[in-house]
DRENDOVEX-757350 format. One record per atom (N, C-alpha, C, O): residue number from 1; chain; atom name; x, y, z. Coordinates in steps of 0.001 Angstrom, whole numbers, padded with zeros to 6 digits. Layout:
N
{n NUM	chain A	atom CA	east X	north Y	up Z}
...
***
This chain:
94
{n 1	chain A	atom N	east 010344	north -002083	up 015908}
{n 1	chain A	atom CA	east 010273	north -003526	up 015821}
{n 1	chain A	atom C	east 008809	north -003952	up 015933}
{n 1	chain A	atom O	east 008120	north -003545	up 016868}
{n 2	chain A	atom N	east 008331	north -004760	up 015001}
{n 2	chain A	atom CA	east 006930	north -005159	up 015055}
{n 2	chain A	atom C	east 006656	north -006056	up 016262}
{n 2	chain A	atom O	east 007535	north -006750	up 016772}
{n 3	chain A	atom N	east 005399	north -006006	up 016690}
{n 3	chain A	atom CA	east 004995	north -006830	up 017820}
{n 3	chain A	atom C	east 004724	north -008268	up 017412}
{n 3	chain A	atom O	east 005051	north -008699	up 016307}
{n 4	chain A	atom N	east 004132	north -008976	up 018316}
{n 4	chain A	atom CA	east 003818	north -010390	up 018111}
{n 4	chain A	atom C	east 002852	north -010552	up 016947}
{n 4	chain A	atom O	east 001968	north -009719	up 016746}
{n 5	chain A	atom N	east 003021	north -011620	up 016184}
{n 5	chain A	atom CA	east 002108	north -011944	up 015092}
{n 5	chain A	atom C	east 001062	north -012926	up 015625}
{n 5	chain A	atom O	east 001402	north -014013	up 016093}
{n 6	chain A	atom N	east -000185	north -012541	up 015551}
{n 6	chain A	atom CA	east -001285	north -013381	up 016041}
{n 6	chain A	atom C	east -001897	north -014143	up 014874}
{n 6	chain A	atom O	east -002103	north -013580	up 013799}
{n 7	chain A	atom N	east -002186	north -015412	up 015081}
{n 7	chain A	atom CA	east -002847	north -016197	up 014041}
{n 7	chain A	atom C	east -004331	north -015859	up 014021}
{n 7	chain A	atom O	east -004862	north -015283	up 014970}
{n 8	chain A	atom N	east -004981	north -016217	up 012950}
{n 8	chain A	atom CA	east -006425	north -016010	up 012856}
{n 8	chain A	atom C	east -007168	north -016761	up 013952}
{n 8	chain A	atom O	east -008143	north -016260	up 014512}
{n 9	chain A	atom N	east -006699	north -017959	up 014250}
{n 9	chain A	atom CA	east -007342	north -018774	up 015294}
{n 9	chain A	atom C	east -007197	north -018108	up 016666}
{n 9	chain A	atom O	east -008131	north -018126	up 017469}
{n 10	chain A	atom N	east -006031	north -017525	up 016931}
{n 10	chain A	atom CA	east -005827	north -016833	up 018212}
{n 10	chain A	atom C	east -006725	north -015602	up 018311}
{n 10	chain A	atom O	east -007338	north -015357	up 019351}
{n 11	chain A	atom N	east -006800	north -014840	up 017243}
{n 11	chain A	atom CA	east -007665	north -013660	up 017235}
{n 11	chain A	atom C	east -009120	north -014063	up 017456}
{n 11	chain A	atom O	east -009842	north -013442	up 018236}
{n 12	chain A	atom N	east -009533	north -015116	up 016754}
{n 12	chain A	atom CA	east -010900	north -015617	up 016888}
{n 12	chain A	atom C	east -011184	north -016010	up 018336}
{n 12	chain A	atom O	east -012231	north -015673	up 018888}
{n 13	chain A	atom N	east -010250	north -016716	up 018934}
{n 13	chain A	atom CA	east -010422	north -017172	up 020319}
{n 13	chain A	atom C	east -010578	north -015996	up 021278}
{n 13	chain A	atom O	east -011415	north -016029	up 022179}
{n 14	chain A	atom N	east -009772	north -014965	up 021080}
{n 14	chain A	atom CA	east -009839	north -013789	up 021951}
{n 14	chain A	atom C	east -011164	north -013053	up 021758}
{n 14	chain A	atom O	east -011793	north -012638	up 022731}
{n 15	chain A	atom N	east -011582	north -012894	up 020519}
{n 15	chain A	atom CA	east -012855	north -012227	up 020246}
{n 15	chain A	atom C	east -014010	north -013019	up 020843}
{n 15	chain A	atom O	east -014900	north -012449	up 021474}
{n 16	chain A	atom N	east -013993	north -014335	up 020642}
{n 16	chain A	atom CA	east -015081	north -015172	up 021164}
{n 16	chain A	atom C	east -015126	north -015153	up 022686}
{n 16	chain A	atom O	east -016193	north -015307	up 023280}
{n 17	chain A	atom N	east -013982	north -014966	up 023312}
{n 17	chain A	atom CA	east -013929	north -014868	up 024772}
{n 17	chain A	atom C	east -014814	north -013715	up 025248}
{n 17	chain A	atom O	east -015464	north -013815	up 026288}
{n 18	chain A	atom N	east -014835	north -012635	up 024494}
{n 18	chain A	atom CA	east -015659	north -011486	up 024884}
{n 18	chain A	atom C	east -017146	north -011783	up 024725}
{n 18	chain A	atom O	east -017964	north -011244	up 025470}
{n 19	chain A	atom N	east -017509	north -012636	up 023762}
{n 19	chain A	atom CA	east -018915	north -012989	up 023566}
{n 19	chain A	atom C	east -019376	north -014060	up 024552}
{n 19	chain A	atom O	east -020501	north -014025	up 025050}
{n 20	chain A	atom N	east -018490	north -015004	up 024819}
{n 20	chain A	atom CA	east -018866	north -016154	up 025638}
{n 20	chain A	atom C	east -018838	north -015898	up 027129}
{n 20	chain A	atom O	east -019444	north -016653	up 027888}
{n 21	chain A	atom N	east -018158	north -014863	up 027570}
{n 21	chain A	atom CA	east -018049	north -014582	up 028997}
{n 21	chain A	atom C	east -018414	north -013129	up 029266}
{n 21	chain A	atom O	east -017537	north -012265	up 029291}
{n 22	chain A	atom N	east -019706	north -012848	up 029468}
{n 22	chain A	atom CA	east -020134	north -011457	up 029661}
{n 22	chain A	atom C	east -019663	north -010860	up 030992}
{n 22	chain A	atom O	east -019769	north -009649	up 031188}
{n 23	chain A	atom N	east -019151	north -011680	up 031899}
{n 23	chain A	atom CA	east -018712	north -011181	up 033208}
{n 23	chain A	atom C	east -017291	north -010627	up 033189}
{n 23	chain A	atom O	east -016842	north -010056	up 034183}
{n 24	chain A	atom N	east -016578	north -010786	up 032080}
{n 24	chain A	atom CA	east -015219	north -010281	up 031980}
{n 24	chain A	atom C	east -015216	north -009051	up 031073}
{n 24	chain A	atom O	east -015877	north -009026	up 030035}
{n 25	chain A	atom N	east -014475	north -008053	up 031477}
{n 25	chain A	atom CA	east -014438	north -006819	up 030687}
{n 25	chain A	atom C	east -013428	north -006952	up 029541}
{n 25	chain A	atom O	east -012553	north -007818	up 029551}
{n 26	chain A	atom N	east -013578	north -006078	up 028571}
{n 26	chain A	atom CA	east -012648	north -006051	up 027451}
{n 26	chain A	atom C	east -011246	north -005723	up 027975}
{n 26	chain A	atom O	east -010256	north -006284	up 027508}
{n 27	chain A	atom N	east -011173	north -004830	up 028927}
{n 27	chain A	atom CA	east -009873	north -004463	up 029506}
{n 27	chain A	atom C	east -009188	north -005690	up 030105}
{n 27	chain A	atom O	east -007980	north -005869	up 029945}
{n 28	chain A	atom N	east -009957	north -006534	up 030792}
{n 28	chain A	atom CA	east -009386	north -007751	up 031389}
{n 28	chain A	atom C	east -008901	north -008722	up 030309}
{n 28	chain A	atom O	east -007821	north -009301	up 030420}
{n 29	chain A	atom N	east -009707	north -008886	up 029280}
{n 29	chain A	atom CA	east -009322	north -009781	up 028175}
{n 29	chain A	atom C	east -008024	north -009290	up 027545}
{n 29	chain A	atom O	east -007108	north -010073	up 027292}
{n 30	chain A	atom N	east -007958	north -007999	up 027298}
{n 30	chain A	atom CA	east -006758	north -007424	up 026675}
{n 30	chain A	atom C	east -005543	north -007585	up 027588}
{n 30	chain A	atom O	east -004456	north -007933	up 027127}
{n 31	chain A	atom N	east -005729	north -007336	up 028862}
{n 31	chain A	atom CA	east -004636	north -007487	up 029827}
{n 31	chain A	atom C	east -004164	north -008939	up 029878}
{n 31	chain A	atom O	east -002962	north -009203	up 029902}
{n 32	chain A	atom N	east -005111	north -009880	up 029895}
{n 32	chain A	atom CA	east -004768	north -011305	up 029968}
{n 32	chain A	atom C	east -003964	north -011773	up 028753}
{n 32	chain A	atom O	east -003129	north -012672	up 028857}
{n 33	chain A	atom N	east -004226	north -011154	up 027609}
{n 33	chain A	atom CA	east -003563	north -011588	up 026376}
{n 33	chain A	atom C	east -002439	north -010650	up 025943}
{n 33	chain A	atom O	east -001748	north -010915	up 024959}
{n 34	chain A	atom N	east -002258	north -009563	up 026674}
{n 34	chain A	atom CA	east -001174	north -008631	up 026364}
{n 34	chain A	atom C	east -001391	north -007854	up 025073}
{n 34	chain A	atom O	east -000448	north -007598	up 024323}
{n 35	chain A	atom N	east -002640	north -007483	up 024823}
{n 35	chain A	atom CA	east -002932	north -006689	up 023630}
{n 35	chain A	atom C	east -003582	north -005370	up 024039}
{n 35	chain A	atom O	east -004157	north -005258	up 025122}
{n 36	chain A	atom N	east -003484	north -004394	up 023176}
{n 36	chain A	atom CA	east -004128	north -003104	up 023415}
{n 36	chain A	atom C	east -005611	north -003214	up 023092}
{n 36	chain A	atom O	east -006016	north -003993	up 022229}
{n 37	chain A	atom N	east -006405	north -002431	up 023787}
{n 37	chain A	atom CA	east -007849	north -002430	up 023535}
{n 37	chain A	atom C	east -008138	north -002034	up 022085}
{n 37	chain A	atom O	east -009068	north -002558	up 021473}
{n 38	chain A	atom N	east -007351	north -001119	up 021540}
{n 38	chain A	atom CA	east -007563	north -000697	up 020150}
{n 38	chain A	atom C	east -007365	north -001877	up 019192}
{n 38	chain A	atom O	east -008069	north -001999	up 018190}
{n 39	chain A	atom N	east -006393	north -002744	up 019515}
{n 39	chain A	atom CA	east -006159	north -003937	up 018697}
{n 39	chain A	atom C	east -007365	north -004875	up 018790}
{n 39	chain A	atom O	east -007830	north -005403	up 017780}
{n 40	chain A	atom N	east -007858	north -005073	up 019997}
{n 40	chain A	atom CA	east -009026	north -005935	up 020197}
{n 40	chain A	atom C	east -010206	north -005437	up 019362}
{n 40	chain A	atom O	east -010846	north -006213	up 018652}
{n 41	chain A	atom N	east -010485	north -004141	up 019453}
{n 41	chain A	atom CA	east -011640	north -003598	up 018739}
{n 41	chain A	atom C	east -011442	north -003642	up 017223}
{n 41	chain A	atom O	east -012410	north -003801	up 016480}
{n 42	chain A	atom N	east -010206	north -003502	up 016762}
{n 42	chain A	atom CA	east -009923	north -003641	up 015335}
{n 42	chain A	atom C	east -010249	north -005064	up 014885}
{n 42	chain A	atom O	east -010926	north -005264	up 013876}
{n 43	chain A	atom N	east -009761	north -006052	up 015642}
{n 43	chain A	atom CA	east -010041	north -007454	up 015317}
{n 43	chain A	atom C	east -011534	north -007734	up 015354}
{n 43	chain A	atom O	east -012067	north -008416	up 014479}
{n 44	chain A	atom N	east -012210	north -007204	up 016374}
{n 44	chain A	atom CA	east -013651	north -007444	up 016521}
{n 44	chain A	atom C	east -014412	north -006853	up 015335}
{n 44	chain A	atom O	east -015321	north -007485	up 014798}
{n 45	chain A	atom N	east -014039	north -005641	up 014932}
{n 45	chain A	atom CA	east -014688	north -005016	up 013774}
{n 45	chain A	atom C	east -014471	north -005850	up 012512}
{n 45	chain A	atom O	east -015398	north -006039	up 011724}
{n 46	chain A	atom N	east -013252	north -006349	up 012319}
{n 46	chain A	atom CA	east -012954	north -007201	up 011161}
{n 46	chain A	atom C	east -013781	north -008483	up 011210}
{n 46	chain A	atom O	east -014304	north -008933	up 010191}
{n 47	chain A	atom N	east -013892	north -009059	up 012393}
{n 47	chain A	atom CA	east -014658	north -010289	up 012593}
{n 47	chain A	atom C	east -016131	north -010055	up 012249}
{n 47	chain A	atom O	east -016740	north -010843	up 011526}
{n 48	chain A	atom N	east -016680	north -008992	up 012762}
{n 48	chain A	atom CA	east -018097	north -008706	up 012526}
{n 48	chain A	atom C	east -018358	north -008358	up 011066}
{n 48	chain A	atom O	east -019387	north -008747	up 010512}
{n 49	chain A	atom N	east -017432	north -007624	up 010431}
{n 49	chain A	atom CA	east -017585	north -007283	up 009018}
{n 49	chain A	atom C	east -017554	north -008541	up 008161}
{n 49	chain A	atom O	east -018346	north -008683	up 007229}
{n 50	chain A	atom N	east -016642	north -009451	up 008476}
{n 50	chain A	atom CA	east -016573	north -010714	up 007740}
{n 50	chain A	atom C	east -017851	north -011524	up 007897}
{n 50	chain A	atom O	east -018328	north -012132	up 006939}
{n 51	chain A	atom N	east -018399	north -011532	up 009095}
{n 51	chain A	atom CA	east -019652	north -012247	up 009337}
{n 51	chain A	atom C	east -020813	north -011626	up 008577}
{n 51	chain A	atom O	east -021665	north -012334	up 008041}
{n 52	chain A	atom N	east -020841	north -010293	up 008533}
{n 52	chain A	atom CA	east -021902	north -009596	up 007811}
{n 52	chain A	atom C	east -021826	north -009920	up 006324}
{n 52	chain A	atom O	east -022845	north -010197	up 005692}
{n 53	chain A	atom N	east -020627	north -009884	up 005771}
{n 53	chain A	atom CA	east -020461	north -010200	up 004351}
{n 53	chain A	atom C	east -020836	north -011653	up 004071}
{n 53	chain A	atom O	east -021410	north -011974	up 003031}
{n 54	chain A	atom N	east -020503	north -012510	up 005009}
{n 54	chain A	atom CA	east -020860	north -013919	up 004844}
{n 54	chain A	atom C	east -022364	north -014118	up 004803}
{n 54	chain A	atom O	east -022865	north -014936	up 004030}
{n 55	chain A	atom N	east -023080	north -013384	up 005623}
{n 55	chain A	atom CA	east -024534	north -013491	up 005643}
{n 55	chain A	atom C	east -025166	north -012909	up 004390}
{n 55	chain A	atom O	east -026244	north -013336	up 003975}
{n 56	chain A	atom N	east -024501	north -011941	up 003794}
{n 56	chain A	atom CA	east -025017	north -011341	up 002564}
{n 56	chain A	atom C	east -024704	north -012206	up 001354}
{n 56	chain A	atom O	east -025212	north -011960	up 000261}
{n 57	chain A	atom N	east -023878	north -013209	up 001547}
{n 57	chain A	atom CA	east -023517	north -014089	up 000444}
{n 57	chain A	atom C	east -022455	north -013503	up -000463}
{n 57	chain A	atom O	east -022248	north -013983	up -001577}
{n 58	chain A	atom N	east -021781	north -012465	up 000010}
{n 58	chain A	atom CA	east -020731	north -011848	up -000794}
{n 58	chain A	atom C	east -019418	north -012563	up -000511}
{n 58	chain A	atom O	east -018973	north -012662	up 000633}
{n 59	chain A	atom N	east -018823	north -013047	up -001565}
{n 59	chain A	atom CA	east -017519	north -013693	up -001460}
{n 59	chain A	atom C	east -016530	north -012848	up -002244}
{n 59	chain A	atom O	east -016527	north -012876	up -003475}
{n 60	chain A	atom N	east -015682	north -012089	up -001536}
{n 60	chain A	atom CA	east -014768	north -011201	up -002248}
{n 60	chain A	atom C	east -013861	north -011947	up -003228}
{n 60	chain A	atom O	east -013539	north -011418	up -004291}
{n 61	chain A	atom N	east -013453	north -013151	up -002889}
{n 61	chain A	atom CA	east -012591	north -013916	up -003784}
{n 61	chain A	atom C	east -013320	north -014269	up -005073}
{n 61	chain A	atom O	east -012738	north -014203	up -006156}
{n 62	chain A	atom N	east -014586	north -014643	up -004961}
{n 62	chain A	atom CA	east -015369	north -014975	up -006160}
{n 62	chain A	atom C	east -015533	north -013754	up -007048}
{n 62	chain A	atom O	east -015414	north -013838	up -008270}
{n 63	chain A	atom N	east -015804	north -012627	up -006424}
{n 63	chain A	atom CA	east -015989	north -011396	up -007189}
{n 63	chain A	atom C	east -014706	north -011025	up -007916}
{n 63	chain A	atom O	east -014746	north -010620	up -009078}
{n 64	chain A	atom N	east -013573	north -011158	up -007244}
{n 64	chain A	atom CA	east -012300	north -010840	up -007880}
{n 64	chain A	atom C	east -011981	north -011824	up -008996}
{n 64	chain A	atom O	east -011451	north -011432	up -010036}
{n 65	chain A	atom N	east -012296	north -013082	up -008792}
{n 65	chain A	atom CA	east -012047	north -014089	up -009825}
{n 65	chain A	atom C	east -012898	north -013799	up -011062}
{n 65	chain A	atom O	east -012423	north -013914	up -012192}
{n 66	chain A	atom N	east -014159	north -013421	up -010839}
{n 66	chain A	atom CA	east -015047	north -013119	up -011958}
{n 66	chain A	atom C	east -014545	north -011894	up -012719}
{n 66	chain A	atom O	east -014523	north -011886	up -013950}
{n 67	chain A	atom N	east -014144	north -010866	up -011984}
{n 67	chain A	atom CA	east -013612	north -009661	up -012627}
{n 67	chain A	atom C	east -012345	north -010005	up -013409}
{n 67	chain A	atom O	east -012142	north -009508	up -014517}
{n 68	chain A	atom N	east -011499	north -010849	up -012833}
{n 68	chain A	atom CA	east -010278	north -011272	up -013504}
{n 68	chain A	atom C	east -010591	north -011996	up -014813}
{n 68	chain A	atom O	east -009945	north -011736	up -015829}
{n 69	chain A	atom N	east -011560	north -012887	up -014805}
{n 69	chain A	atom CA	east -011965	north -013604	up -016016}
{n 69	chain A	atom C	east -012500	north -012650	up -017076}
{n 69	chain A	atom O	east -012195	north -012791	up -018260}
{n 70	chain A	atom N	east -013304	north -011671	up -016641}
{n 70	chain A	atom CA	east -013835	north -010675	up -017578}
{n 70	chain A	atom C	east -012713	north -009860	up -018213}
{n 70	chain A	atom O	east -012735	north -009586	up -019413}
{n 71	chain A	atom N	east -011738	north -009477	up -017402}
{n 71	chain A	atom CA	east -010622	north -008702	up -017928}
{n 71	chain A	atom C	east -009774	north -009532	up -018899}
{n 71	chain A	atom O	east -009300	north -009020	up -019912}
{n 72	chain A	atom N	east -009590	north -010808	up -018581}
{n 72	chain A	atom CA	east -008852	north -011690	up -019493}
{n 72	chain A	atom C	east -009582	north -011812	up -020832}
{n 72	chain A	atom O	east -008950	north -011830	up -021888}
{n 73	chain A	atom N	east -010891	north -011894	up -020786}
{n 73	chain A	atom CA	east -011674	north -011987	up -022018}
{n 73	chain A	atom C	east -011516	north -010712	up -022846}
{n 73	chain A	atom O	east -011367	north -010772	up -024066}
{n 74	chain A	atom N	east -011550	north -009572	up -022182}
{n 74	chain A	atom CA	east -011381	north -008296	up -022882}
{n 74	chain A	atom C	east -009995	north -008215	up -023513}
{n 74	chain A	atom O	east -009849	north -007785	up -024658}
{n 75	chain A	atom N	east -008978	north -008632	up -022759}
{n 75	chain A	atom CA	east -007613	north -008618	up -023299}
{n 75	chain A	atom C	east -007518	north -009537	up -024511}
{n 75	chain A	atom O	east -006882	north -009196	up -025508}
{n 76	chain A	atom N	east -008150	north -010701	up -024420}
{n 76	chain A	atom CA	east -008147	north -011629	up -025557}
{n 76	chain A	atom C	east -008789	north -011018	up -026790}
{n 76	chain A	atom O	east -008257	north -011128	up -027895}
{n 77	chain A	atom N	east -009930	north -010374	up -026600}
{n 77	chain A	atom CA	east -010621	north -009732	up -027721}
{n 77	chain A	atom C	east -009782	north -008604	up -028318}
{n 77	chain A	atom O	east -009720	north -008442	up -029537}
{n 78	chain A	atom N	east -009140	north -007829	up -027450}
{n 78	chain A	atom CA	east -008309	north -006722	up -027927}
{n 78	chain A	atom C	east -007075	north -007247	up -028666}
{n 78	chain A	atom O	east -006638	north -006648	up -029649}
{n 79	chain A	atom N	east -006523	north -008344	up -028205}
{n 79	chain A	atom CA	east -005363	north -008939	up -028859}
{n 79	chain A	atom C	east -005729	north -009408	up -030264}
{n 79	chain A	atom O	east -004979	north -009180	up -031213}
{n 80	chain A	atom N	east -006869	north -010056	up -030396}
{n 80	chain A	atom CA	east -007332	north -010516	up -031710}
{n 80	chain A	atom C	east -007581	north -009329	up -032636}
{n 80	chain A	atom O	east -007175	north -009342	up -033798}
{n 81	chain A	atom N	east -008248	north -008307	up -032114}
{n 81	chain A	atom CA	east -008524	north -007115	up -032923}
{n 81	chain A	atom C	east -007226	north -006449	up -033349}
{n 81	chain A	atom O	east -007109	north -005992	up -034486}
{n 82	chain A	atom N	east -006260	north -006390	up -032462}
{n 82	chain A	atom CA	east -004966	north -005795	up -032773}
{n 82	chain A	atom C	east -004260	north -006575	up -033878}
{n 82	chain A	atom O	east -003684	north -005977	up -034786}
{n 83	chain A	atom N	east -004299	north -007900	up -033808}
{n 83	chain A	atom CA	east -003676	north -008735	up -034838}
{n 83	chain A	atom C	east -004336	north -008514	up -036204}
{n 83	chain A	atom O	east -003660	north -008442	up -037231}
{n 84	chain A	atom N	east -005657	north -008410	up -036193}
{n 84	chain A	atom CA	east -006385	north -008162	up -037446}
{n 84	chain A	atom C	east -005986	north -006804	up -038018}
{n 84	chain A	atom O	east -005751	north -006684	up -039220}
{n 85	chain A	atom N	east -005908	north -005789	up -037172}
{n 85	chain A	atom CA	east -005508	north -004458	up -037637}
{n 85	chain A	atom C	east -004081	north -004465	up -038189}
{n 85	chain A	atom O	east -003803	north -003815	up -039196}
{n 86	chain A	atom N	east -003189	north -005186	up -037541}
{n 86	chain A	atom CA	east -001809	north -005285	up -038018}
{n 86	chain A	atom C	east -001758	north -005936	up -039400}
{n 86	chain A	atom O	east -001061	north -005457	up -040295}
{n 87	chain A	atom N	east -002502	north -007028	up -039564}
{n 87	chain A	atom CA	east -002521	north -007728	up -040857}
{n 87	chain A	atom C	east -003073	north -006831	up -041953}
{n 87	chain A	atom O	east -002512	north -006764	up -043046}
{n 88	chain A	atom N	east -004164	north -006146	up -041666}
{n 88	chain A	atom CA	east -004759	north -005236	up -042651}
{n 88	chain A	atom C	east -003801	north -004101	up -042998}
{n 88	chain A	atom O	east -003688	north -003713	up -044161}
{n 89	chain A	atom N	east -003124	north -003579	up -042008}
{n 89	chain A	atom CA	east -002168	north -002502	up -042246}
{n 89	chain A	atom C	east -001027	north -002989	up -043129}
{n 89	chain A	atom O	east -000617	north -002301	up -044064}
{n 90	chain A	atom N	east -000518	north -004182	up -042827}
{n 90	chain A	atom CA	east 000594	north -004733	up -043614}
{n 90	chain A	atom C	east 000166	north -004998	up -045053}
{n 90	chain A	atom O	east 000959	north -004799	up -045972}
{n 91	chain A	atom N	east -001072	north -005444	up -045268}
{n 91	chain A	atom CA	east -001576	north -005688	up -046630}
{n 91	chain A	atom C	east -001653	north -004389	up -047423}
{n 91	chain A	atom O	east -001296	north -004344	up -048600}
{n 92	chain A	atom N	east -002123	north -003338	up -046763}
{n 92	chain A	atom CA	east -002275	north -002041	up -047439}
{n 92	chain A	atom C	east -000924	north -001413	up -047723}
{n 92	chain A	atom O	east -000755	north -000688	up -048703}
{n 93	chain A	atom N	east 000036	north -001698	up -046853}
{n 93	chain A	atom CA	east 001360	north -001111	up -046984}
{n 93	chain A	atom C	east 002103	north -001661	up -048221}
{n 93	chain A	atom O	east 002965	north -000981	up -048778}
{n 94	chain A	atom N	east 001776	north -002858	up -048632}
{n 94	chain A	atom CA	east 002465	north -003490	up -049788}
{n 94	chain A	atom C	east 002084	north -002842	up -051025}
{n 94	chain A	atom O	east 002554	north -003228	up -052095}
***
């Protein structure tokens, strides 16, 4: 049975608690919120990775959207070329 589902805001709050209160240990934070230390560190790593990407100006959604547009353009070009080949084939077949 899966455990509790944490919202992004809850995860953020727990992670920020570790930054904002240097006098509390990670073990205490995890105990207070009923999470495993491994879960905390996973969330923290995700948080820091997202921040690093944000500072680099990399937007994964933008990159995927651009790739999607490029692929759509390629499909469009291939569809047109295929139609032209079909028409030429049908003309020669007559």
